[in-house]
C-alpha positions as CSV (number, residue, x, y, z in Angstrom):
1,M,5.4,-3.6,0.7
2,A,4.2,-3.0,3.5
3,T,0.6,-2.1,2.7
4,P,-2.2,0.5,5.8
5,L,-5.7,-0.3,6.4
6,V,-7.8,2.8,6.4
7,M,-11.1,2.7,8.1
8,P,-13.8,3.8,4.6
9,I,-16.9,5.7,5.4
10,V,-19.8,2.7,7.1
11,G,-22.5,4.3,7.1
12,N,-22.9,7.5,5.1
13,K,-20.6,8.5,8.6
14,N,-16.8,10.1,8.5
15,I,-16.9,7.1,11.7
16,G,-17.4,3.4,11.9
17,K,-15.4,1.2,15.6
18,V,-14.1,-2.2,15.4
19,N,-16.5,-4.3,16.4
20,K,-14.0,-7.7,16.4
21,W,-10.9,-9.1,14.2
22,I,-11.4,-12.0,12.6
23,K,-7.4,-12.2,12.8
24,S,-4.9,-11.4,14.6
25,E,-0.8,-10.1,14.6
26,G,0.7,-12.2,12.3
27,D,-1.3,-14.1,11.2
28,H,-1.3,-14.7,6.6
29,V,-4.8,-13.4,4.7
30,N,-5.3,-14.1,1.5
31,E,-6.7,-10.8,-0.7
32,G,-9.6,-10.3,-0.4
33,E,-10.4,-12.7,3.2
34,V,-12.1,-11.3,5.6
35,L,-9.9,-9.4,8.5
36,A,-12.7,-7.5,10.5
37,E,-16.4,-6.5,11.2
38,L,-16.3,-2.7,10.8
39,S,-19.5,-0.9,12.8
40,G,-21.0,2.6,11.8
41,P,-24.0,4.4,12.5
42,N,-27.3,1.4,11.5
43,E,-24.4,-0.3,9.4
44,E,-22.1,-3.4,9.7
45,I,-19.5,-4.8,6.9
46,K,-16.0,-6.6,6.9
47,Y,-13.3,-5.4,6.1
48,K,-12.1,-7.4,3.5
49,A,-7.5,-7.9,2.7
50,P,-6.7,-5.6,0.3
51,K,-3.5,-7.7,-0.5
52,E,-2.1,-11.4,0.6
53,G,0.2,-11.0,2.8
54,T,0.2,-10.6,6.8
55,L,-1.1,-9.4,9.4
56,L,1.8,-7.0,11.2
57,R,0.3,-5.0,13.1
58,I,-2.7,-3.5,14.6
59,I,-3.5,-0.1,15.4
60,I,-6.7,0.1,16.3
61,N,-8.3,-2.3,19.0
62,E,-12.3,-4.0,19.3
63,N,-13.8,-1.2,20.6
64,V,-12.6,1.7,19.3
65,V,-14.8,4.3,17.4
66,V,-12.6,6.6,14.4
67,H,-12.9,8.7,12.3
68,S,-12.7,7.4,8.7
69,G,-9.0,7.6,6.9
70,S,-8.1,5.8,9.9
71,L,-4.9,3.9,9.8
72,L,-6.9,0.1,11.1
73,G,-3.8,-2.0,10.3
74,I,-1.1,-2.9,8.3
75,I,-0.3,-5.7,5.9
76,G,3.1,-6.2,4.6
77,I,6.0,-9.0,4.9
78,P,7.3,-10.6,8.4
79,G,10.3,-7.8,8.8
80,E,9.4,-5.0,6.9
81,D,10.1,-0.8,7.2
82,L,6.8,0.2,9.3
83,S,7.8,3.2,9.0
84,T,7.4,5.0,6.3
85,I,3.3,3.9,7.1
86,I,3.7,4.6,11.3
87,E,4.6,7.7,11.9
88,P,4.7,8.8,16.2
89,R,1.5,10.5,15.7
90,T,-1.1,9.9,17.6
91,P,-4.1,7.8,16.0
92,N,-7.1,9.5,15.5
93,L,-9.0,8.6,18.5
94,I,-12.7,9.9,19.6
95,F,-13.2,7.8,22.5
96,K,-13.3,4.2,23.7
97,T,-16.4,1.9,24.0
98,K,-17.7,-1.1,25.7
């Protein structure tokens, strides 16, 4: 079953930025492996895979700031139906930084 990757609360604020994706779409990941580097006001964290699988989709690109709870990406099995996770809507995007 596909697993959503959700922006956590970083630094006690409800916004965060994807600084860098360590893994790419299509990469196999193990549980606990670092997927991305995230930041919030005065804090940086390493976002780890909640389970083993394939990084099927990256939703939020690098240097984009979003609200906590926003869908960052999806881990699952290649060919899996993602329609239960991805809705045809705009992500909760605040702004893009350089």
